[in-house]
mmCIF file of the N, C-alpha and C atoms, coordinates in Angstrom:
data_MODEL
# 
_entry.id   MODEL 
# 
loop_
_atom_site.group_PDB 
_atom_site.id 
_atom_site.type_symbol 
_atom_site.label_atom_id 
_atom_site.label_alt_id 
_atom_site.label_comp_id 
_atom_site.label_asym_id 
_atom_site.label_entity_id 
_atom_site.label_seq_id 
_atom_site.pdbx_PDB_ins_code 
_atom_site.Cartn_x 
_atom_site.Cartn_y 
_atom_site.Cartn_z 
_atom_site.occupancy 
_atom_site.B_iso_or_equiv 
_atom_site.pdbx_formal_charge 
_atom_site.auth_seq_id 
_atom_site.auth_comp_id 
_atom_site.auth_asym_id 
_atom_site.auth_atom_id 
_atom_site.pdbx_PDB_model_num 
ATOM 1   N N  . MET A 1 1  ? -5.904 47.026 -44.634 1.00 0.00 ? 1  MET A N  1 
ATOM 2   C CA . MET A 1 1  ? -4.533 46.554 -44.720 1.00 0.00 ? 1  MET A CA 1 
ATOM 3   C C  . MET A 1 1  ? -4.367 45.355 -43.792 1.00 0.00 ? 1  MET A C  1 
ATOM 4   N N  . ASN A 1 2  ? -3.639 44.385 -44.232 1.00 0.00 ? 2  ASN A N  1 
ATOM 5   C CA . ASN A 1 2  ? -3.377 43.178 -43.452 1.00 0.00 ? 2  ASN A CA 1 
ATOM 6   C C  . ASN A 1 2  ? -2.442 43.523 -42.292 1.00 0.00 ? 2  ASN A C  1 
ATOM 7   N N  . ALA A 1 3  ? -2.914 43.336 -41.070 1.00 0.00 ? 3  ALA A N  1 
ATOM 8   C CA . ALA A 1 3  ? -2.122 43.688 -39.884 1.00 0.00 ? 3  ALA A CA 1 
ATOM 9   C C  . ALA A 1 3  ? -0.876 42.822 -39.743 1.00 0.00 ? 3  ALA A C  1 
ATOM 10  N N  . ASP A 1 4  ? -0.914 41.620 -40.303 1.00 0.00 ? 4  ASP A N  1 
ATOM 11  C CA . ASP A 1 4  ? 0.230  40.717 -40.211 1.00 0.00 ? 4  ASP A CA 1 
ATOM 12  C C  . ASP A 1 4  ? 1.342  41.081 -41.192 1.00 0.00 ? 4  ASP A C  1 
ATOM 13  N N  . LYS A 1 5  ? 0.981  41.676 -42.305 1.00 0.00 ? 5  LYS A N  1 
ATOM 14  C CA . LYS A 1 5  ? 1.966  41.984 -43.348 1.00 0.00 ? 5  LYS A CA 1 
ATOM 15  C C  . LYS A 1 5  ? 1.747  43.375 -43.936 1.00 0.00 ? 5  LYS A C  1 
ATOM 16  N N  . PRO A 1 6  ? 1.850  44.403 -43.121 1.00 0.00 ? 6  PRO A N  1 
ATOM 17  C CA . PRO A 1 6  ? 1.574  45.746 -43.650 1.00 0.00 ? 6  PRO A CA 1 
ATOM 18  C C  . PRO A 1 6  ? 2.580  46.189 -44.709 1.00 0.00 ? 6  PRO A C  1 
ATOM 19  N N  . TYR A 1 7  ? 3.839  45.777 -44.580 1.00 0.00 ? 7  TYR A N  1 
ATOM 20  C CA . TYR A 1 7  ? 4.842  46.193 -45.562 1.00 0.00 ? 7  TYR A CA 1 
ATOM 21  C C  . TYR A 1 7  ? 4.628  45.511 -46.904 1.00 0.00 ? 7  TYR A C  1 
ATOM 22  N N  . VAL A 1 8  ? 4.163  44.269 -46.896 1.00 0.00 ? 8  VAL A N  1 
ATOM 23  C CA . VAL A 1 8  ? 3.871  43.579 -48.160 1.00 0.00 ? 8  VAL A CA 1 
ATOM 24  C C  . VAL A 1 8  ? 2.770  44.337 -48.895 1.00 0.00 ? 8  VAL A C  1 
ATOM 25  N N  . GLU A 1 9  ? 1.711  44.651 -48.187 1.00 0.00 ? 9  GLU A N  1 
ATOM 26  C CA . GLU A 1 9  ? 0.602  45.366 -48.820 1.00 0.00 ? 9  GLU A CA 1 
ATOM 27  C C  . GLU A 1 9  ? 1.017  46.771 -49.265 1.00 0.00 ? 9  GLU A C  1 
ATOM 28  N N  . LEU A 1 10 ? 1.818  47.432 -48.448 1.00 0.00 ? 10 LEU A N  1 
ATOM 29  C CA . LEU A 1 10 ? 2.288  48.772 -48.807 1.00 0.00 ? 10 LEU A CA 1 
ATOM 30  C C  . LEU A 1 10 ? 3.115  48.729 -50.084 1.00 0.00 ? 10 LEU A C  1 
ATOM 31  N N  . LEU A 1 11 ? 4.058  47.803 -50.157 1.00 0.00 ? 11 LEU A N  1 
ATOM 32  C CA . LEU A 1 11 ? 4.908  47.713 -51.346 1.00 0.00 ? 11 LEU A CA 1 
ATOM 33  C C  . LEU A 1 11 ? 4.115  47.253 -52.563 1.00 0.00 ? 11 LEU A C  1 
ATOM 34  N N  . MET A 1 12 ? 3.182  46.341 -52.365 1.00 0.00 ? 12 MET A N  1 
ATOM 35  C CA . MET A 1 12 ? 2.385  45.841 -53.489 1.00 0.00 ? 12 MET A CA 1 
ATOM 36  C C  . MET A 1 12 ? 1.417  46.900 -54.024 1.00 0.00 ? 12 MET A C  1 
ATOM 37  N N  . SER A 1 13 ? 1.049  47.850 -53.195 1.00 0.00 ? 13 SER A N  1 
ATOM 38  C CA . SER A 1 13 ? 0.130  48.896 -53.655 1.00 0.00 ? 13 SER A CA 1 
ATOM 39  C C  . SER A 1 13 ? 0.841  49.932 -54.525 1.00 0.00 ? 13 SER A C  1 
ATOM 40  N N  . SER A 1 14 ? 2.143  49.865 -54.566 1.00 0.00 ? 14 SER A N  1 
ATOM 41  C CA . SER A 1 14 ? 2.929  50.808 -55.356 1.00 0.00 ? 14 SER A CA 1 
ATOM 42  C C  . SER A 1 14 ? 3.004  50.355 -56.814 1.00 0.00 ? 14 SER A C  1 
ATOM 43  N N  . PRO A 1 15 ? 3.052  51.301 -57.753 1.00 0.00 ? 15 PRO A N  1 
ATOM 44  C CA . PRO A 1 15 ? 3.230  50.919 -59.158 1.00 0.00 ? 15 PRO A CA 1 
ATOM 45  C C  . PRO A 1 15 ? 4.607  50.284 -59.405 1.00 0.00 ? 15 PRO A C  1 
ATOM 46  N N  . ASN A 1 16 ? 5.570  50.595 -58.544 1.00 0.00 ? 16 ASN A N  1 
ATOM 47  C CA . ASN A 1 16 ? 6.905  50.019 -58.679 1.00 0.00 ? 16 ASN A CA 1 
ATOM 48  C C  . ASN A 1 16 ? 7.407  49.604 -57.295 1.00 0.00 ? 16 ASN A C  1 
ATOM 49  N N  . PRO A 1 17 ? 7.143  48.365 -56.894 1.00 0.00 ? 17 PRO A N  1 
ATOM 50  C CA . PRO A 1 17 ? 7.535  47.915 -55.552 1.00 0.00 ? 17 PRO A CA 1 
ATOM 51  C C  . PRO A 1 17 ? 9.042  47.970 -55.317 1.00 0.00 ? 17 PRO A C  1 
ATOM 52  N N  . HIS A 1 18 ? 9.830  47.829 -56.376 1.00 0.00 ? 18 HIS A N  1 
ATOM 53  C CA . HIS A 1 18 ? 11.289 47.847 -56.235 1.00 0.00 ? 18 HIS A CA 1 
ATOM 54  C C  . HIS A 1 18 ? 11.779 49.229 -55.782 1.00 0.00 ? 18 HIS A C  1 
ATOM 55  N N  . THR A 1 19 ? 11.279 50.247 -56.437 1.00 0.00 ? 19 THR A N  1 
ATOM 56  C CA . THR A 1 19 ? 11.649 51.614 -56.074 1.00 0.00 ? 19 THR A CA 1 
ATOM 57  C C  . THR A 1 19 ? 11.100 51.961 -54.692 1.00 0.00 ? 19 THR A C  1 
ATOM 58  N N  . SER A 1 20 ? 9.893  51.521 -54.410 1.00 0.00 ? 20 SER A N  1 
ATOM 59  C CA . SER A 1 20 ? 9.298  51.791 -53.101 1.00 0.00 ? 20 SER A CA 1 
ATOM 60  C C  . SER A 1 20 ? 10.086 51.117 -51.987 1.00 0.00 ? 20 SER A C  1 
ATOM 61  N N  . PHE A 1 21 ? 10.581 49.917 -52.239 1.00 0.00 ? 21 PHE A N  1 
ATOM 62  C CA . PHE A 1 21 ? 11.414 49.225 -51.259 1.00 0.00 ? 21 PHE A CA 1 
ATOM 63  C C  . PHE A 1 21 ? 12.656 50.054 -50.942 1.00 0.00 ? 21 PHE A C  1 
ATOM 64  N N  . LEU A 1 22 ? 13.325 50.537 -51.974 1.00 0.00 ? 22 LEU A N  1 
ATOM 65  C CA . LEU A 1 22 ? 14.532 51.335 -51.765 1.00 0.00 ? 22 LEU A CA 1 
ATOM 66  C C  . LEU A 1 22 ? 14.227 52.639 -51.029 1.00 0.00 ? 22 LEU A C  1 
ATOM 67  N N  . SER A 1 23 ? 13.157 53.294 -51.432 1.00 0.00 ? 23 SER A N  1 
ATOM 68  C CA . SER A 1 23 ? 12.774 54.558 -50.812 1.00 0.00 ? 23 SER A CA 1 
ATOM 69  C C  . SER A 1 23 ? 12.384 54.373 -49.352 1.00 0.00 ? 23 SER A C  1 
ATOM 70  N N  . LEU A 1 24 ? 11.580 53.360 -49.076 1.00 0.00 ? 24 LEU A N  1 
ATOM 71  C CA . LEU A 1 24 ? 11.148 53.098 -47.710 1.00 0.00 ? 24 LEU A CA 1 
ATOM 72  C C  . LEU A 1 24 ? 12.340 52.735 -46.828 1.00 0.00 ? 24 LEU A C  1 
ATOM 73  N N  . SER A 1 25 ? 13.234 51.922 -47.336 1.00 0.00 ? 25 SER A N  1 
ATOM 74  C CA . SER A 1 25 ? 14.429 51.540 -46.575 1.00 0.00 ? 25 SER A CA 1 
ATOM 75  C C  . SER A 1 25 ? 15.279 52.754 -46.244 1.00 0.00 ? 25 SER A C  1 
ATOM 76  N N  . GLN A 1 26 ? 15.470 53.630 -47.218 1.00 0.00 ? 26 GLN A N  1 
ATOM 77  C CA . GLN A 1 26 ? 16.263 54.839 -46.997 1.00 0.00 ? 26 GLN A CA 1 
ATOM 78  C C  . GLN A 1 26 ? 15.578 55.754 -45.991 1.00 0.00 ? 26 GLN A C  1 
ATOM 79  N N  . THR A 1 27 ? 14.269 55.866 -46.078 1.00 0.00 ? 27 THR A N  1 
ATOM 80  C CA . THR A 1 27 ? 13.517 56.704 -45.140 1.00 0.00 ? 27 THR A CA 1 
ATOM 81  C C  . THR A 1 27 ? 13.667 56.195 -43.711 1.00 0.00 ? 27 THR A C  1 
ATOM 82  N N  . ILE A 1 28 ? 13.525 54.889 -43.532 1.00 0.00 ? 28 ILE A N  1 
ATOM 83  C CA . ILE A 1 28 ? 13.686 54.309 -42.193 1.00 0.00 ? 28 ILE A CA 1 
ATOM 84  C C  . ILE A 1 28 ? 15.092 54.564 -41.675 1.00 0.00 ? 28 ILE A C  1 
ATOM 85  N N  . TRP A 1 29 ? 16.076 54.344 -42.515 1.00 0.00 ? 29 TRP A N  1 
ATOM 86  C CA . TRP A 1 29 ? 17.469 54.515 -42.088 1.00 0.00 ? 29 TRP A CA 1 
ATOM 87  C C  . TRP A 1 29 ? 17.760 55.965 -41.685 1.00 0.00 ? 29 TRP A C  1 
ATOM 88  N N  . ASN A 1 30 ? 17.139 56.908 -42.349 1.00 0.00 ? 30 ASN A N  1 
ATOM 89  C CA . ASN A 1 30 ? 17.407 58.327 -42.088 1.00 0.00 ? 30 ASN A CA 1 
ATOM 90  C C  . ASN A 1 30 ? 16.595 58.905 -40.935 1.00 0.00 ? 30 ASN A C  1 
ATOM 91  N N  . LEU A 1 31 ? 15.652 58.156 -40.382 1.00 0.00 ? 31 LEU A N  1 
ATOM 92  C CA . LEU A 1 31 ? 14.845 58.668 -39.276 1.00 0.00 ? 31 LEU A CA 1 
ATOM 93  C C  . LEU A 1 31 ? 15.708 58.971 -38.062 1.00 0.00 ? 31 LEU A C  1 
ATOM 94  N N  . GLN A 1 32 ? 15.525 60.139 -37.519 1.00 0.00 ? 32 GLN A N  1 
ATOM 95  C CA . GLN A 1 32 ? 16.283 60.550 -36.343 1.00 0.00 ? 32 GLN A CA 1 
ATOM 96  C C  . GLN A 1 32 ? 15.618 60.098 -35.048 1.00 0.00 ? 32 GLN A C  1 
ATOM 97  N N  . ASP A 1 33 ? 14.323 59.834 -35.108 1.00 0.00 ? 33 ASP A N  1 
ATOM 98  C CA . ASP A 1 33 ? 13.548 59.507 -33.912 1.00 0.00 ? 33 ASP A CA 1 
ATOM 99  C C  . ASP A 1 33 ? 13.708 58.054 -33.459 1.00 0.00 ? 33 ASP A C  1 
ATOM 100 N N  . LEU A 1 34 ? 14.286 57.201 -34.301 1.00 0.00 ? 34 LEU A N  1 
ATOM 101 C CA . LEU A 1 34 ? 14.425 55.788 -33.962 1.00 0.00 ? 34 LEU A CA 1 
ATOM 102 C C  . LEU A 1 34 ? 15.857 55.458 -33.574 1.00 0.00 ? 34 LEU A C  1 
ATOM 103 N N  . ASN A 1 35 ? 15.998 54.577 -32.588 1.00 0.00 ? 35 ASN A N  1 
ATOM 104 C CA . ASN A 1 35 ? 17.341 54.121 -32.255 1.00 0.00 ? 35 ASN A CA 1 
ATOM 105 C C  . ASN A 1 35 ? 17.757 53.045 -33.257 1.00 0.00 ? 35 ASN A C  1 
ATOM 106 N N  . THR A 1 36 ? 19.001 52.650 -33.216 1.00 0.00 ? 36 THR A N  1 
ATOM 107 C CA . THR A 1 36 ? 19.543 51.708 -34.192 1.00 0.00 ? 36 THR A CA 1 
ATOM 108 C C  . THR A 1 36 ? 18.808 50.374 -34.166 1.00 0.00 ? 36 THR A C  1 
ATOM 109 N N  . CYS A 1 37 ? 18.481 49.888 -32.984 1.00 0.00 ? 37 CYS A N  1 
ATOM 110 C CA . CYS A 1 37 ? 17.779 48.610 -32.865 1.00 0.00 ? 37 CYS A CA 1 
ATOM 111 C C  . CYS A 1 37 ? 16.406 48.679 -33.529 1.00 0.00 ? 37 CYS A C  1 
ATOM 112 N N  . ALA A 1 38 ? 15.686 49.739 -33.304 1.00 0.00 ? 38 ALA A N  1 
ATOM 113 C CA . ALA A 1 38 ? 14.358 49.905 -33.909 1.00 0.00 ? 38 ALA A CA 1 
ATOM 114 C C  . ALA A 1 38 ? 14.466 50.009 -35.429 1.00 0.00 ? 38 ALA A C  1 
ATOM 115 N N  . LYS A 1 39 ? 15.496 50.699 -35.911 1.00 0.00 ? 39 LYS A N  1 
ATOM 116 C CA . LYS A 1 39 ? 15.716 50.808 -37.357 1.00 0.00 ? 39 LYS A CA 1 
ATOM 117 C C  . LYS A 1 39 ? 15.988 49.433 -37.954 1.00 0.00 ? 39 LYS A C  1 
ATOM 118 N N  . LYS A 1 40 ? 16.840 48.665 -37.302 1.00 0.00 ? 40 LYS A N  1 
ATOM 119 C CA . LYS A 1 40 ? 17.167 47.331 -37.808 1.00 0.00 ? 40 LYS A CA 1 
ATOM 120 C C  . LYS A 1 40 ? 15.932 46.442 -37.845 1.00 0.00 ? 40 LYS A C  1 
ATOM 121 N N  . ASN A 1 41 ? 15.102 46.515 -36.822 1.00 0.00 ? 41 ASN A N  1 
ATOM 122 C CA . ASN A 1 41 ? 13.874 45.714 -36.785 1.00 0.00 ? 41 ASN A CA 1 
ATOM 123 C C  . ASN A 1 41 ? 12.925 46.106 -37.910 1.00 0.00 ? 41 ASN A C  1 
ATOM 124 N N  . ALA A 1 42 ? 12.755 47.407 -38.107 1.00 0.00 ? 42 ALA A N  1 
ATOM 125 C CA . ALA A 1 42 ? 11.870 47.878 -39.180 1.00 0.00 ? 42 ALA A CA 1 
ATOM 126 C C  . ALA A 1 42 ? 12.428 47.491 -40.543 1.00 0.00 ? 42 ALA A C  1 
ATOM 127 N N  . LEU A 1 43 ? 13.731 47.661 -40.720 1.00 0.00 ? 43 LEU A N  1 
ATOM 128 C CA . LEU A 1 43 ? 14.354 47.303 -41.995 1.00 0.00 ? 43 LEU A CA 1 
ATOM 129 C C  . LEU A 1 43 ? 14.243 45.801 -42.264 1.00 0.00 ? 43 LEU A C  1 
ATOM 130 N N  . GLN A 1 44 ? 14.377 44.995 -41.234 1.00 0.00 ? 44 GLN A N  1 
ATOM 131 C CA . GLN A 1 44 ? 14.251 43.549 -41.407 1.00 0.00 ? 44 GLN A CA 1 
ATOM 132 C C  . GLN A 1 44 ? 12.854 43.187 -41.901 1.00 0.00 ? 44 GLN A C  1 
ATOM 133 N N  . LYS A 1 45 ? 11.849 43.846 -41.367 1.00 0.00 ? 45 LYS A N  1 
ATOM 134 C CA . LYS A 1 45 ? 10.472 43.581 -41.804 1.00 0.00 ? 45 LYS A CA 1 
ATOM 135 C C  . LYS A 1 45 ? 10.264 44.009 -43.256 1.00 0.00 ? 45 LYS A C  1 
ATOM 136 N N  . VAL A 1 46 ? 10.869 45.117 -43.643 1.00 0.00 ? 46 VAL A N  1 
ATOM 137 C CA . VAL A 1 46 ? 10.753 45.590 -45.023 1.00 0.00 ? 46 VAL A CA 1 
ATOM 138 C C  . VAL A 1 46 ? 11.462 44.615 -45.965 1.00 0.00 ? 46 VAL A C  1 
ATOM 139 N N  . VAL A 1 47 ? 12.626 44.151 -45.568 1.00 0.00 ? 47 VAL A N  1 
ATOM 140 C CA . VAL A 1 47 ? 13.367 43.185 -46.392 1.00 0.00 ? 47 VAL A CA 1 
ATOM 141 C C  . VAL A 1 47 ? 12.571 41.893 -46.538 1.00 0.00 ? 47 VAL A C  1 
ATOM 142 N N  . GLU A 1 48 ? 12.010 41.406 -45.464 1.00 0.00 ? 48 GLU A N  1 
ATOM 143 C CA . GLU A 1 48 ? 11.196 40.180 -45.523 1.00 0.00 ? 48 GLU A CA 1 
ATOM 144 C C  . GLU A 1 48 ? 9.994  40.365 -46.450 1.00 0.00 ? 48 GLU A C  1 
ATOM 145 N N  . ALA A 1 49 ? 9.375  41.522 -46.376 1.00 0.00 ? 49 ALA A N  1 
ATOM 146 C CA . ALA A 1 49 ? 8.239  41.812 -47.257 1.00 0.00 ? 49 ALA A CA 1 
ATOM 147 C C  . ALA A 1 49 ? 8.689  41.840 -48.716 1.00 0.00 ? 49 ALA A C  1 
ATOM 148 N N  . TYR A 1 50 ? 9.803  42.466 -48.967 1.00 0.00 ? 50 TYR A N  1 
ATOM 149 C CA . TYR A 1 50 ? 10.319 42.559 -50.335 1.00 0.00 ? 50 TYR A CA 1 
ATOM 150 C C  . TYR A 1 50 ? 10.689 41.175 -50.871 1.00 0.00 ? 50 TYR A C  1 
ATOM 151 N N  . GLU A 1 51 ? 11.295 40.349 -50.040 1.00 0.00 ? 51 GLU A N  1 
ATOM 152 C CA . GLU A 1 51 ? 11.630 38.985 -50.454 1.00 0.00 ? 51 GLU A CA 1 
ATOM 153 C C  . GLU A 1 51 ? 10.367 38.199 -50.811 1.00 0.00 ? 51 GLU A C  1 
ATOM 154 N N  . GLU A 1 52 ? 9.328  38.363 -50.025 1.00 0.00 ? 52 GLU A N  1 
ATOM 155 C CA . GLU A 1 52 ? 8.063  37.677 -50.304 1.00 0.00 ? 52 GLU A CA 1 
ATOM 156 C C  . GLU A 1 52 ? 7.487  38.137 -51.645 1.00 0.00 ? 52 GLU A C  1 
ATOM 157 N N  . ILE A 1 53 ? 7.541  39.421 -51.885 1.00 0.00 ? 53 ILE A N  1 
ATOM 158 C CA . ILE A 1 53 ? 7.032  39.963 -53.151 1.00 0.00 ? 53 ILE A CA 1 
ATOM 159 C C  . ILE A 1 53 ? 7.837  39.409 -54.324 1.00 0.00 ? 53 ILE A C  1 
ATOM 160 N N  . CYS A 1 54 ? 9.147  39.397 -54.197 1.00 0.00 ? 54 CYS A N  1 
ATOM 161 C CA . CYS A 1 54 ? 10.004 38.897 -55.277 1.00 0.00 ? 54 CYS A CA 1 
ATOM 162 C C  . CYS A 1 54 ? 9.751  37.420 -55.544 1.00 0.00 ? 54 CYS A C  1 
ATOM 163 N N  . GLN A 1 55 ? 9.565  36.635 -54.489 1.00 0.00 ? 55 GLN A N  1 
ATOM 164 C CA . GLN A 1 55 ? 9.277  35.210 -54.657 1.00 0.00 ? 55 GLN A CA 1 
ATOM 165 C C  . GLN A 1 55 ? 7.954  35.017 -55.382 1.00 0.00 ? 55 GLN A C  1 
ATOM 166 N N  . ASN A 1 56 ? 6.962  35.829 -55.048 1.00 0.00 ? 56 ASN A N  1 
ATOM 167 C CA . ASN A 1 56 ? 5.656  35.714 -55.696 1.00 0.00 ? 56 ASN A CA 1 
ATOM 168 C C  . ASN A 1 56 ? 5.708  36.155 -57.151 1.00 0.00 ? 56 ASN A C  1 
ATOM 169 N N  . MET A 1 57 ? 6.581  37.098 -57.472 1.00 0.00 ? 57 MET A N  1 
ATOM 170 C CA . MET A 1 57 ? 6.708  37.571 -58.855 1.00 0.00 ? 57 MET A CA 1 
ATOM 171 C C  . MET A 1 57 ? 7.370  36.514 -59.741 1.00 0.00 ? 57 MET A C  1 
ATOM 172 N N  . ASN A 1 58 ? 8.214  35.691 -59.146 1.00 0.00 ? 58 ASN A N  1 
ATOM 173 C CA . ASN A 1 58 ? 8.945  34.683 -59.910 1.00 0.00 ? 58 ASN A CA 1 
ATOM 174 C C  . ASN A 1 58 ? 8.153  33.389 -60.110 1.00 0.00 ? 58 ASN A C  1 
ATOM 175 N N  . ARG A 1 59 ? 6.940  33.344 -59.595 1.00 0.00 ? 59 ARG A N  1 
ATOM 176 C CA . ARG A 1 59 ? 6.115  32.131 -59.749 1.00 0.00 ? 59 ARG A CA 1 
ATOM 177 C C  . ARG A 1 59 ? 5.298  32.179 -60.984 1.00 0.00 ? 59 ARG A C  1 
# 
């Protein structure tokens, strides 16, 4: 897995990256072990990965 973009590779390995994006985002948001700042940081990385995937799909 690419250490620089683990979420891109994770989402791309899924048969449906769109559903995986939603599921992963919901899972992060529901985690009790993370504070709000950590959740926002993780969610931002997932969103950036999803945006990259969508841009690549539209090419």
